[in-house]
N, CA, C and O atoms as CSV, one atom per row, in Angstrom:
chain,resi,resn,atom,element,x,y,z
A,1,UNK,N,N,153.603,243.149,37.025
A,1,UNK,CA,C,154.462,242.405,36.131
A,1,UNK,C,C,155.845,242.354,36.751
A,1,UNK,O,O,156.339,243.356,37.266
A,2,UNK,N,N,156.465,241.194,36.701
A,2,UNK,CA,C,157.821,241.062,37.223
A,2,UNK,C,C,158.805,241.721,36.274
A,2,UNK,O,O,158.447,242.112,35.163
A,3,UNK,N,N,160.054,241.841,36.723
A,3,UNK,CA,C,161.049,242.462,35.850
A,3,UNK,C,C,161.170,241.644,34.572
A,3,UNK,O,O,161.109,240.415,34.594
A,4,UNK,N,N,161.340,242.343,33.469
A,4,UNK,CA,C,161.351,241.689,32.168
A,4,UNK,C,C,162.580,240.812,32.024
A,4,UNK,O,O,163.711,241.243,32.249
A,5,UNK,N,N,162.330,239.592,31.649
A,5,UNK,CA,C,163.356,238.596,31.442
A,5,UNK,C,C,163.955,238.795,30.060
A,5,UNK,O,O,163.222,238.986,29.090
A,6,UNK,N,N,165.249,238.753,29.961
A,6,UNK,CA,C,165.888,238.819,28.652
A,6,UNK,C,C,165.791,237.436,28.027
A,6,UNK,O,O,166.361,236.474,28.541
A,7,UNK,N,N,165.077,237.341,26.929
A,7,UNK,CA,C,164.896,236.066,26.259
A,7,UNK,C,C,165.926,235.964,25.151
A,7,UNK,O,O,166.085,236.870,24.333
A,8,UNK,N,N,166.612,234.851,25.148
A,8,UNK,CA,C,167.638,234.633,24.140
A,8,UNK,C,C,167.163,233.551,23.187
A,8,UNK,O,O,167.407,232.364,23.403
A,9,UNK,N,N,166.482,233.973,22.131
A,9,UNK,CA,C,166.047,233.034,21.112
A,9,UNK,C,C,167.189,232.873,20.120
A,9,UNK,O,O,167.795,233.855,19.692
A,10,UNK,N,N,167.474,231.654,19.766
A,10,UNK,CA,C,168.567,231.403,18.830
A,10,UNK,C,C,168.235,232.003,17.462
A,10,UNK,O,O,167.072,232.221,17.123
A,11,UNK,N,N,169.272,232.258,16.704
A,11,UNK,CA,C,169.087,232.776,15.345
A,11,UNK,C,C,168.299,231.780,14.502
A,11,UNK,O,O,167.485,232.171,13.665
A,12,UNK,N,N,168.544,230.495,14.727
A,12,UNK,CA,C,167.833,229.462,13.970
A,12,UNK,C,C,166.339,229.482,14.295
A,12,UNK,O,O,165.508,229.360,13.394
A,13,UNK,N,N,165.991,229.636,15.579
A,13,UNK,CA,C,164.581,229.693,15.966
A,13,UNK,C,C,163.924,230.948,15.403
A,13,UNK,O,O,162.798,230.891,14.908
A,14,UNK,N,N,164.618,232.078,15.474
A,14,UNK,CA,C,164.059,233.319,14.901
A,14,UNK,C,C,163.838,233.163,13.394
A,14,UNK,O,O,162.830,233.628,12.860
A,15,UNK,N,N,164.778,232.511,12.714
A,15,UNK,CA,C,164.635,232.295,11.267
A,15,UNK,C,C,163.435,231.392,10.982
A,15,UNK,O,O,162.678,231.637,10.043
A,16,UNK,N,N,163.264,230.345,11.796
A,16,UNK,CA,C,162.127,229.444,11.625
A,16,UNK,C,C,160.811,230.177,11.881
A,16,UNK,O,O,159.841,229.996,11.145
A,17,UNK,N,N,160.783,231.003,12.924
A,17,UNK,CA,C,159.584,231.784,13.222
A,17,UNK,C,C,159.279,232.756,12.088
A,17,UNK,O,O,158.115,232.945,11.734
A,18,UNK,N,N,160.310,233.374,11.514
A,18,UNK,CA,C,160.112,234.297,10.395
A,18,UNK,C,C,159.487,233.542,9.213
A,18,UNK,O,O,158.564,234.047,8.573
A,19,UNK,N,N,159.984,232.346,8.929
A,19,UNK,CA,C,159.429,231.544,7.830
A,19,UNK,C,C,157.961,231.207,8.081
A,19,UNK,O,O,157.132,231.300,7.176
A,20,UNK,N,N,157.647,230.816,9.318
A,20,UNK,CA,C,156.261,230.481,9.666
A,20,UNK,C,C,155.367,231.715,9.492
A,20,UNK,O,O,154.291,231.631,8.899
A,21,UNK,N,N,155.819,232.846,10.009
A,21,UNK,CA,C,155.028,234.076,9.905
A,21,UNK,C,C,154.838,234.512,8.456
A,21,UNK,O,O,153.739,234.902,8.063
A,22,UNK,N,N,155.901,234.448,7.666
A,22,UNK,CA,C,155.795,234.849,6.259
A,22,UNK,C,C,154.876,233.916,5.483
A,22,UNK,O,O,154.116,234.364,4.624
A,23,UNK,N,N,154.938,232.622,5.780
A,23,UNK,CA,C,154.051,231.663,5.112
A,23,UNK,C,C,152.596,231.939,5.487
A,23,UNK,O,O,151.714,231.915,4.628
A,24,UNK,N,N,152.350,232.199,6.765
A,24,UNK,CA,C,150.978,232.497,7.205
A,24,UNK,C,C,150.484,233.799,6.597
A,24,UNK,O,O,149.325,233.909,6.198
A,25,UNK,N,N,151.380,234.793,6.528
A,25,UNK,CA,C,150.978,236.067,5.927
A,25,UNK,C,C,150.615,235.861,4.461
A,25,UNK,O,O,149.610,236.391,3.988
A,26,UNK,N,N,151.425,235.097,3.744
A,26,UNK,CA,C,151.130,234.831,2.337
A,26,UNK,C,C,149.799,234.123,2.154
A,26,UNK,O,O,149.028,234.461,1.256
A,27,UNK,N,N,149.526,233.130,3.015
A,27,UNK,CA,C,148.264,232.400,2.937
A,27,UNK,C,C,147.077,233.317,3.241
A,27,UNK,O,O,146.047,233.251,2.570
A,28,UNK,N,N,147.228,234.170,4.254
A,28,UNK,CA,C,146.147,235.096,4.603
A,28,UNK,C,C,145.907,236.117,3.496
A,28,UNK,O,O,144.762,236.435,3.177
A,29,UNK,N,N,146.972,236.622,2.922
A,29,UNK,CA,C,146.818,237.587,1.822
A,29,UNK,C,C,146.100,236.940,0.641
A,29,UNK,O,O,145.276,237.580,-0.012
A,30,UNK,N,N,146.412,235.671,0.366
A,30,UNK,CA,C,145.737,234.961,-0.720
A,30,UNK,C,C,144.260,234.757,-0.389
A,30,UNK,O,O,143.399,234.929,-1.252
A,31,UNK,N,N,143.962,234.387,0.870
A,31,UNK,CA,C,142.569,234.225,1.292
A,31,UNK,C,C,141.805,235.534,1.154
A,31,UNK,O,O,140.679,235.562,0.656
A,32,UNK,N,N,142.435,236.619,1.603
A,32,UNK,CA,C,141.769,237.928,1.523
A,32,UNK,C,C,141.527,238.326,0.072
A,32,UNK,O,O,140.456,238.833,-0.262
A,33,UNK,N,N,142.507,238.102,-0.784
A,33,UNK,CA,C,142.343,238.451,-2.194
A,33,UNK,C,C,141.189,237.667,-2.812
A,33,UNK,O,O,140.398,238.213,-3.582
A,34,UNK,N,N,141.102,236.387,-2.470
A,34,UNK,CA,C,140.021,235.560,-2.981
A,34,UNK,C,C,138.684,235.980,-2.382
A,34,UNK,O,O,137.688,236.122,-3.092
A,35,UNK,N,N,138.676,236.176,-1.073
A,35,UNK,CA,C,137.453,236.525,-0.361
A,35,UNK,C,C,136.923,237.893,-0.799
A,35,UNK,O,O,135.728,238.054,-1.046
A,36,UNK,N,N,137.809,238.859,-0.891
A,36,UNK,CA,C,137.374,240.224,-1.200
A,36,UNK,C,C,137.458,240.536,-2.692
A,36,UNK,O,O,137.164,241.653,-3.117
A,37,UNK,N,N,137.855,239.557,-3.469
A,37,UNK,CA,C,137.920,239.679,-4.925
A,37,UNK,C,C,138.664,240.930,-5.370
A,37,UNK,O,O,138.229,241.635,-6.281
A,38,UNK,N,N,139.791,241.198,-4.715
A,38,UNK,CA,C,140.646,242.312,-5.095
A,38,UNK,C,C,140.191,243.673,-4.612
A,38,UNK,O,O,140.841,244.677,-4.904
A,39,UNK,N,N,139.093,243.732,-3.882
A,39,UNK,CA,C,138.602,245.007,-3.375
A,39,UNK,C,C,139.264,245.328,-2.033
A,39,UNK,O,O,139.771,244.433,-1.357
A,40,UNK,N,N,139.256,246.594,-1.657
A,40,UNK,CA,C,139.698,246.970,-0.316
A,40,UNK,C,C,138.631,246.504,0.669
A,40,UNK,O,O,137.537,246.109,0.266
A,41,UNK,N,N,138.952,246.550,1.962
A,41,UNK,CA,C,137.987,246.157,3.004
A,41,UNK,C,C,136.706,246.985,2.888
A,41,UNK,O,O,135.606,246.441,2.976
A,42,UNK,N,N,136.845,248.282,2.694
A,42,UNK,CA,C,135.684,249.176,2.602
A,42,UNK,C,C,134.883,248.881,1.340
A,42,UNK,O,O,133.654,248.820,1.380
A,43,UNK,N,N,135.582,248.698,0.214
A,43,UNK,CA,C,134.881,248.386,-1.031
A,43,UNK,C,C,134.128,247.060,-0.918
A,43,UNK,O,O,132.993,246.936,-1.379
A,44,UNK,N,N,134.776,246.077,-0.301
A,44,UNK,CA,C,134.144,244.769,-0.145
A,44,UNK,C,C,132.885,244.885,0.719
A,44,UNK,O,O,131.842,244.330,0.373
A,45,UNK,N,N,132.979,245.598,1.832
A,45,UNK,CA,C,131.813,245.769,2.706
A,45,UNK,C,C,130.692,246.475,1.965
A,45,UNK,O,O,129.527,246.106,2.109
A,46,UNK,N,N,131.027,247.481,1.177
A,46,UNK,CA,C,130.018,248.213,0.404
A,46,UNK,C,C,129.338,247.287,-0.595
A,46,UNK,O,O,128.119,247.328,-0.759
A,47,UNK,N,N,130.129,246.454,-1.259
A,47,UNK,CA,C,129.581,245.501,-2.225
A,47,UNK,C,C,128.648,244.505,-1.545
A,47,UNK,O,O,127.545,244.247,-2.026
A,48,UNK,N,N,129.096,243.955,-0.434
A,48,UNK,CA,C,128.290,242.968,0.294
A,48,UNK,C,C,126.986,243.595,0.779
A,48,UNK,O,O,125.924,242.981,0.676
A,49,UNK,N,N,127.064,244.810,1.306
A,49,UNK,CA,C,125.859,245.481,1.797
A,49,UNK,C,C,124.897,245.808,0.652
A,49,UNK,O,O,123.682,245.699,0.813
A,50,UNK,N,N,125.429,246.204,-0.490
A,50,UNK,CA,C,124.571,246.503,-1.643
A,50,UNK,C,C,123.874,245.240,-2.138
A,50,UNK,O,O,122.686,245.260,-2.461
A,51,UNK,N,N,124.629,244.138,-2.193
A,51,UNK,CA,C,124.030,242.866,-2.610
A,51,UNK,C,C,122.948,242.433,-1.622
A,51,UNK,O,O,121.892,241.945,-2.026
A,52,UNK,N,N,123.209,242.610,-0.341
A,52,UNK,CA,C,122.244,242.213,0.682
A,52,UNK,C,C,120.958,243.033,0.568
A,52,UNK,O,O,119.865,242.505,0.774
A,53,UNK,N,N,121.086,244.320,0.242
A,53,UNK,CA,C,119.912,245.176,0.107
A,53,UNK,C,C,119.044,244.705,-1.053
A,53,UNK,O,O,117.817,244.772,-0.985
A,54,UNK,N,N,119.687,244.227,-2.121
A,54,UNK,CA,C,118.939,243.747,-3.282
A,54,UNK,C,C,118.300,242.383,-3.015
A,54,UNK,O,O,117.235,242.075,-3.549
A,55,UNK,N,N,118.961,241.567,-2.180
A,55,UNK,CA,C,118.483,240.202,-1.947
A,55,UNK,C,C,117.517,240.105,-0.777
A,55,UNK,O,O,116.859,239.079,-0.608
A,56,UNK,N,N,117.420,241.139,0.023
A,56,UNK,CA,C,116.480,241.133,1.132
A,56,UNK,C,C,117.042,240.513,2.395
A,56,UNK,O,O,118.210,240.127,2.449
A,57,UNK,N,N,116.198,240.423,3.409
A,57,UNK,CA,C,116.615,239.988,4.740
A,57,UNK,C,C,117.048,238.537,4.788
A,57,UNK,O,O,117.751,238.150,5.722
A,58,UNK,N,N,116.664,237.727,3.834
A,58,UNK,CA,C,116.997,236.299,3.851
A,58,UNK,C,C,118.507,236.068,3.830
A,58,UNK,O,O,118.970,235.008,4.250
A,59,UNK,N,N,119.264,237.021,3.358
A,59,UNK,CA,C,120.713,236.849,3.250
A,59,UNK,C,C,121.488,237.643,4.303
A,59,UNK,O,O,122.707,237.783,4.207
A,60,UNK,N,N,120.780,238.160,5.303
A,60,UNK,CA,C,121.445,238.919,6.364
A,60,UNK,C,C,122.508,238.097,7.075
A,60,UNK,O,O,123.605,238.593,7.333
A,61,UNK,N,N,122.199,236.854,7.392
A,61,UNK,CA,C,123.161,235.997,8.092
A,61,UNK,C,C,124.395,235.754,7.234
A,61,UNK,O,O,125.517,235.772,7.740
A,62,UNK,N,N,124.197,235.528,5.949
A,62,UNK,CA,C,125.330,235.324,5.038
A,62,UNK,C,C,126.218,236.566,4.995
A,62,UNK,O,O,127.445,236.465,5.013
A,63,UNK,N,N,125.592,237.722,4.939
A,63,UNK,CA,C,126.335,238.982,4.915
A,63,UNK,C,C,127.155,239.148,6.190
A,63,UNK,O,O,128.329,239.511,6.133
A,64,UNK,N,N,126.542,238.885,7.336
A,64,UNK,CA,C,127.232,239.030,8.617
A,64,UNK,C,C,128.421,238.071,8.718
A,64,UNK,O,O,129.488,238.452,9.201
A,65,UNK,N,N,128.242,236.842,8.269
A,65,UNK,CA,C,129.334,235.864,8.282
A,65,UNK,C,C,130.458,236.327,7.361
A,65,UNK,O,O,131.630,236.251,7.728
A,66,UNK,N,N,130.114,236.799,6.184
A,66,UNK,CA,C,131.107,237.264,5.228
A,66,UNK,C,C,131.934,238.415,5.805
A,66,UNK,O,O,133.163,238.412,5.723
A,67,UNK,N,N,131.251,239.390,6.384
A,67,UNK,CA,C,131.959,240.544,6.949
A,67,UNK,C,C,132.787,240.147,8.169
A,67,UNK,O,O,133.886,240.667,8.362
A,68,UNK,N,N,132.276,239.235,8.992
A,68,UNK,CA,C,133.034,238.770,10.159
A,68,UNK,C,C,134.291,238.024,9.727
A,68,UNK,O,O,135.352,238.186,10.330
A,69,UNK,N,N,134.172,237.207,8.686
A,69,UNK,CA,C,135.351,236.493,8.181
A,69,UNK,C,C,136.399,237.475,7.665
A,69,UNK,O,O,137.591,237.322,7.931
A,70,UNK,N,N,135.953,238.462,6.941
A,70,UNK,CA,C,136.867,239.471,6.411
A,70,UNK,C,C,137.552,240.225,7.543
A,70,UNK,O,O,138.760,240.458,7.504
A,71,UNK,N,N,136.770,240.606,8.556
A,71,UNK,CA,C,137.339,241.305,9.709
A,71,UNK,C,C,138.398,240.446,10.397
A,71,UNK,O,O,139.479,240.938,10.720
A,72,UNK,N,N,138.098,239.174,10.621
A,72,UNK,CA,C,139.025,238.271,11.306
A,72,UNK,C,C,140.303,238.093,10.496
A,72,UNK,O,O,141.395,238.052,11.063
A,73,UNK,N,N,140.177,237.987,9.188
A,73,UNK,CA,C,141.351,237.852,8.334
A,73,UNK,C,C,142.238,239.100,8.436
A,73,UNK,O,O,143.463,238.989,8.484
A,74,UNK,N,N,141.624,240.274,8.469
A,74,UNK,CA,C,142.388,241.521,8.590
A,74,UNK,C,C,143.079,241.614,9.954
A,74,UNK,O,O,144.228,242.049,10.034
A,75,UNK,N,N,142.396,241.213,11.014
A,75,UNK,CA,C,142.994,241.224,12.357
A,75,UNK,C,C,144.178,240.264,12.404
A,75,UNK,O,O,145.240,240.611,12.922
A,76,UNK,N,N,144.002,239.068,11.868
A,76,UNK,CA,C,145.092,238.082,11.855
A,76,UNK,C,C,146.287,238.597,11.075
A,76,UNK,O,O,147.429,238.416,11.496
A,77,UNK,N,N,146.037,239.229,9.955
A,77,UNK,CA,C,147.122,239.782,9.148
A,77,UNK,C,C,147.871,240.876,9.924
A,77,UNK,O,O,149.099,240.936,9.880
A,78,UNK,N,N,147.139,241.728,10.626
A,78,UNK,CA,C,147.769,242.772,11.435
A,78,UNK,C,C,148.612,242.167,12.555
A,78,UNK,O,O,149.703,242.658,12.843
A,79,UNK,N,N,148.112,241.104,13.189
A,79,UNK,CA,C,148.865,240.442,14.257
A,79,UNK,C,C,150.159,239.834,13.720
A,79,UNK,O,O,151.202,239.917,14.367
A,80,UNK,N,N,150.091,239.234,12.556
A,80,UNK,CA,C,151.280,238.639,11.948
A,80,UNK,C,C,152.284,239.722,11.574
A,80,UNK,O,O,153.480,239.567,11.820
A,81,UNK,N,N,151.818,240.805,10.989
A,81,UNK,CA,C,152.732,241.901,10.630
A,81,UNK,C,C,153.378,242.505,11.874
A,81,UNK,O,O,154.557,242.860,11.849
A,82,UNK,N,N,152.623,242.623,12.950
A,82,UNK,CA,C,153.178,243.143,14.205
A,82,UNK,C,C,154.241,242.190,14.750
A,82,UNK,O,O,155.286,242.630,15.230
A,83,UNK,N,N,153.974,240.890,14.675
A,83,UNK,CA,C,154.953,239.904,15.152
A,83,UNK,C,C,156.231,239.973,14.318
A,83,UNK,O,O,157.331,239.879,14.864
A,84,UNK,N,N,156.099,240.135,13.015
A,84,UNK,CA,C,157.284,240.262,12.165
A,84,UNK,C,C,158.094,241.510,12.530
A,84,UNK,O,O,159.325,241.495,12.489
A,85,UNK,N,N,157.398,242.578,12.883
A,85,UNK,CA,C,158.085,243.809,13.293
A,85,UNK,C,C,158.830,243.636,14.610
A,85,UNK,O,O,159.894,244.223,14.808
A,86,UNK,N,N,158.271,242.829,15.512
A,86,UNK,CA,C,158.884,242.611,16.827
A,86,UNK,C,C,159.944,241.520,16.830
A,86,UNK,O,O,160.751,241.446,17.757
A,87,UNK,N,N,159.954,240.677,15.809
A,87,UNK,CA,C,160.731,239.441,15.819
A,87,UNK,C,C,162.197,239.622,16.174
A,87,UNK,O,O,162.747,238.804,16.911
A,88,UNK,N,N,162.836,240.648,15.684
A,88,UNK,CA,C,164.262,240.835,15.951
A,88,UNK,C,C,164.549,241.663,17.196
A,88,UNK,O,O,165.707,241.888,17.546
A,89,UNK,N,N,163.500,242.111,17.857
A,89,UNK,CA,C,163.669,242.925,19.062
A,89,UNK,C,C,163.926,242.077,20.293
A,89,UNK,O,O,163.661,240.874,20.296
A,90,UNK,N,N,164.443,242.709,21.342
A,90,UNK,CA,C,164.780,241.973,22.562
A,90,UNK,C,C,163.557,241.495,23.341
A,90,UNK,O,O,163.680,240.588,24.165
A,91,UNK,N,N,162.394,242.072,23.108
A,91,UNK,CA,C,161.193,241.695,23.853
A,91,UNK,C,C,160.385,240.594,23.174
A,91,UNK,O,O,159.405,240.109,23.739
A,92,UNK,N,N,160.786,240.194,21.962
A,92,UNK,CA,C,160.052,239.120,21.295
A,92,UNK,C,C,160.259,237.835,22.081
A,92,UNK,O,O,161.386,237.473,22.418
A,93,UNK,N,N,159.164,237.154,22.369
A,93,UNK,CA,C,159.245,235.916,23.147
A,93,UNK,C,C,159.124,236.135,24.640
A,93,UNK,O,O,159.279,235.197,25.422
A,94,UNK,N,N,158.842,237.386,25.049
A,94,UNK,CA,C,158.642,237.713,26.456
A,94,UNK,C,C,157.154,237.959,26.668
A,94,UNK,O,O,156.531,238.712,25.919
A,95,UNK,N,N,156.584,237.323,27.689
A,95,UNK,CA,C,155.172,237.497,28.006
A,95,UNK,C,C,154.913,238.942,28.421
A,95,UNK,O,O,155.592,239.479,29.296
A,96,UNK,N,N,153.940,239.555,27.794
A,96,UNK,CA,C,153.587,240.929,28.110
A,96,UNK,C,C,152.898,241.090,29.453
A,96,UNK,O,O,152.759,242.212,29.940
A,97,UNK,N,N,152.466,239.999,30.059
A,97,UNK,CA,C,151.800,240.047,31.355
A,97,UNK,C,C,152.777,239.821,32.505
A,97,UNK,O,O,152.900,240.663,33.395
A,98,UNK,N,N,153.468,238.686,32.485
A,98,UNK,CA,C,154.305,238.305,33.628
A,98,UNK,C,C,155.797,238.535,33.393
A,98,UNK,O,O,156.575,238.520,34.346
A,99,UNK,N,N,156.208,238.748,32.148
A,99,UNK,CA,C,157.610,238.985,31.843
A,99,UNK,C,C,158.441,237.723,31.702
A,99,UNK,O,O,159.646,237.805,31.463
A,100,UNK,N,N,157.827,236.565,31.845
A,100,UNK,CA,C,158.557,235.308,31.654
A,100,UNK,C,C,158.701,235.006,30.165
A,100,UNK,O,O,158.024,235.593,29.321
A,101,UNK,N,N,159.596,234.079,29.875
A,101,UNK,CA,C,159.788,233.658,28.490
A,101,UNK,C,C,158.569,232.872,28.017
A,101,UNK,O,O,157.993,232.084,28.767
A,102,UNK,N,N,158.186,233.096,26.764
A,102,UNK,CA,C,157.143,232.302,26.131
A,102,UNK,C,C,157.834,231.063,25.574
A,102,UNK,O,O,158.855,231.169,24.894
A,103,UNK,N,N,157.286,229.909,25.859
A,103,UNK,CA,C,157.903,228.649,25.437
A,103,UNK,C,C,158.086,228.613,23.916
A,103,UNK,O,O,157.184,229.005,23.175
A,104,UNK,N,N,159.239,228.149,23.452
A,104,UNK,CA,C,159.472,228.043,22.002
A,104,UNK,C,C,158.383,227.242,21.284
A,104,UNK,O,O,158.006,227.586,20.163
A,105,UNK,N,N,157.874,226.181,21.912
A,105,UNK,CA,C,156.807,225.389,21.279
A,105,UNK,C,C,155.571,226.252,21.049
A,105,UNK,O,O,154.912,226.128,20.016
A,106,UNK,N,N,155.251,227.126,22.005
A,106,UNK,CA,C,154.101,228.029,21.833
A,106,UNK,C,C,154.370,229.016,20.714
A,106,UNK,O,O,153.487,229.295,19.903
A,107,UNK,N,N,155.580,229.545,20.666
A,107,UNK,CA,C,155.915,230.498,19.613
A,107,UNK,C,C,155.852,229.850,18.232
A,107,UNK,O,O,155.417,230.481,17.269
A,108,UNK,N,N,156.283,228.602,18.135
A,108,UNK,CA,C,156.211,227.924,16.842
A,108,UNK,C,C,154.764,227.675,16.428
A,108,UNK,O,O,154.426,227.767,15.248
A,109,UNK,N,N,153.915,227.362,17.396
A,109,UNK,CA,C,152.498,227.130,17.104
A,109,UNK,C,C,151.747,228.439,16.882
A,109,UNK,O,O,150.841,228.510,16.051
A,110,UNK,N,N,152.128,229.473,17.628
A,110,UNK,CA,C,151.438,230.766,17.611
A,110,UNK,C,C,152.489,231.869,17.663
A,110,UNK,O,O,152.635,232.522,18.697
A,111,UNK,N,N,153.227,232.096,16.572
A,111,UNK,CA,C,154.349,233.037,16.632
A,111,UNK,C,C,153.974,234.479,16.951
A,111,UNK,O,O,154.836,235.271,17.331
A,112,UNK,N,N,152.712,234.825,16.804
A,112,UNK,CA,C,152.273,236.177,17.143
A,112,UNK,C,C,151.832,236.290,18.595
A,112,UNK,O,O,151.317,237.331,19.003
A,113,UNK,N,N,152.026,235.237,19.377
A,113,UNK,CA,C,151.607,235.235,20.787
A,113,UNK,C,C,152.279,236.356,21.570
A,113,UNK,O,O,153.478,236.601,21.429
A,114,UNK,N,N,151.496,237.026,22.389
A,114,UNK,CA,C,152.001,238.110,23.231
A,114,UNK,C,C,152.128,237.695,24.688
A,114,UNK,O,O,152.737,238.397,25.494
A,115,UNK,N,N,151.540,236.535,25.020
A,115,UNK,CA,C,151.534,236.058,26.401
A,115,UNK,C,C,151.922,234.590,26.453
A,115,UNK,O,O,151.726,233.843,25.495
A,116,UNK,N,N,152.479,234.190,27.599
A,116,UNK,CA,C,152.769,232.776,27.834
A,116,UNK,C,C,151.444,232.033,27.971
A,116,UNK,O,O,150.390,232.657,28.097
A,117,UNK,N,N,151.495,230.724,27.946
A,117,UNK,CA,C,150.278,229.917,28.019
A,117,UNK,C,C,149.497,230.184,29.302
A,117,UNK,O,O,148.273,230.307,29.265
A,118,UNK,N,N,150.186,230.276,30.428
A,118,UNK,CA,C,149.497,230.494,31.709
A,118,UNK,C,C,148.759,231.831,31.711
A,118,UNK,O,O,147.598,231.895,32.117
A,119,UNK,N,N,149.413,232.887,31.268
A,119,UNK,CA,C,148.773,234.215,31.260
A,119,UNK,C,C,147.645,234.280,30.231
A,119,UNK,O,O,146.620,234.912,30.485
A,120,UNK,N,N,147.816,233.642,29.082
A,120,UNK,CA,C,146.760,233.617,28.067
A,120,UNK,C,C,145.540,232.872,28.607
A,120,UNK,O,O,144.405,233.296,28.390
A,121,UNK,N,N,145.772,231.775,29.304
A,121,UNK,CA,C,144.679,230.999,29.895
A,121,UNK,C,C,143.918,231.832,30.922
A,121,UNK,O,O,142.687,231.823,30.942
A,122,UNK,N,N,144.647,232.551,31.774
A,122,UNK,CA,C,143.987,233.414,32.773
A,122,UNK,C,C,143.198,234.525,32.097
A,122,UNK,O,O,142.086,234.838,32.523
A,123,UNK,N,N,143.759,235.128,31.045
A,123,UNK,CA,C,143.059,236.186,30.321
A,123,UNK,C,C,141.770,235.650,29.703
A,123,UNK,O,O,140.721,236.286,29.796
A,124,UNK,N,N,141.852,234.494,29.081
A,124,UNK,CA,C,140.662,233.906,28.469
A,124,UNK,C,C,139.613,233.563,29.519
A,124,UNK,O,O,138.417,233.721,29.277
A,125,UNK,N,N,140.056,233.096,30.682
A,125,UNK,CA,C,139.115,232.787,31.762
A,125,UNK,C,C,138.401,234.058,32.232
A,125,UNK,O,O,137.195,234.039,32.480
A,126,UNK,N,N,139.148,235.159,32.353
A,126,UNK,CA,C,138.546,236.434,32.768
A,126,UNK,C,C,137.555,236.937,31.726
A,126,UNK,O,O,136.553,237.565,32.069
A,127,UNK,N,N,137.835,236.660,30.450
A,127,UNK,CA,C,136.961,237.116,29.376
A,127,UNK,C,C,135.822,236.149,29.098
A,127,UNK,O,O,134.955,236.425,28.269
A,128,UNK,N,N,135.824,235.014,29.791
A,128,UNK,CA,C,134.760,234.039,29.615
A,128,UNK,C,C,134.904,233.180,28.378
A,128,UNK,O,O,133.918,232.625,27.893
A,129,UNK,N,N,136.113,233.061,27.860
A,129,UNK,CA,C,136.343,232.222,26.688
A,129,UNK,C,C,136.296,230.762,27.118
A,129,UNK,O,O,136.957,230.365,28.078
A,130,UNK,N,N,135.519,229.979,26.409
A,130,UNK,CA,C,135.422,228.554,26.707
A,130,UNK,C,C,136.471,227.825,25.880
A,130,UNK,O,O,136.490,227.917,24.653
A,131,UNK,N,N,137.347,227.096,26.578
A,131,UNK,CA,C,138.382,226.339,25.911
A,131,UNK,C,C,137.962,224.884,25.874
A,131,UNK,O,O,137.674,224.285,26.910
A,132,UNK,N,N,137.929,224.317,24.677
A,132,UNK,CA,C,137.580,222.916,24.529
A,132,UNK,C,C,138.860,222.109,24.333
A,132,UNK,O,O,139.609,222.360,23.389
A,133,UNK,N,N,139.118,221.144,25.212
A,133,UNK,CA,C,140.327,220.345,25.062
A,133,UNK,C,C,140.315,219.574,23.747
A,133,UNK,O,O,139.268,219.124,23.283
A,134,UNK,N,N,141.487,219.432,23.162
A,134,UNK,CA,C,141.608,218.683,21.904
A,134,UNK,C,C,142.411,217.423,22.159
A,134,UNK,O,O,143.313,217.393,22.997
A,135,UNK,N,N,142.069,216.411,21.434
A,135,UNK,CA,C,142.793,215.148,21.566
A,135,UNK,C,C,144.101,215.224,20.844
A,135,UNK,O,O,144.860,214.255,20.837
């Protein structure tokens, strides 16, 4: 990694990023509340597994999808909370791989991003992630 670049994000951009992150966090919390019906992650998993045991193997796929969605929502919420914690720090907006600045457009689209587009693309290529171009 090259020497860490000091990124100077304007106060206005940081405020906009905070608004985006808080809005996404609120939406995710609402989704989780609806999805898990007010239960904790563990309680929800227990409920889903108990229902699946009563309904038999025919609903195994539904159970797996439900639990995967819940897991993904929790991961996304953790990423957003971590980004909010880092937002006012000097390293926010610095790529964790190469130390270059993360483009403001990327931060606005993905404020929890830890890597610049080039480094994220290389990481995904190493992990075998297939990227489908969008129009």
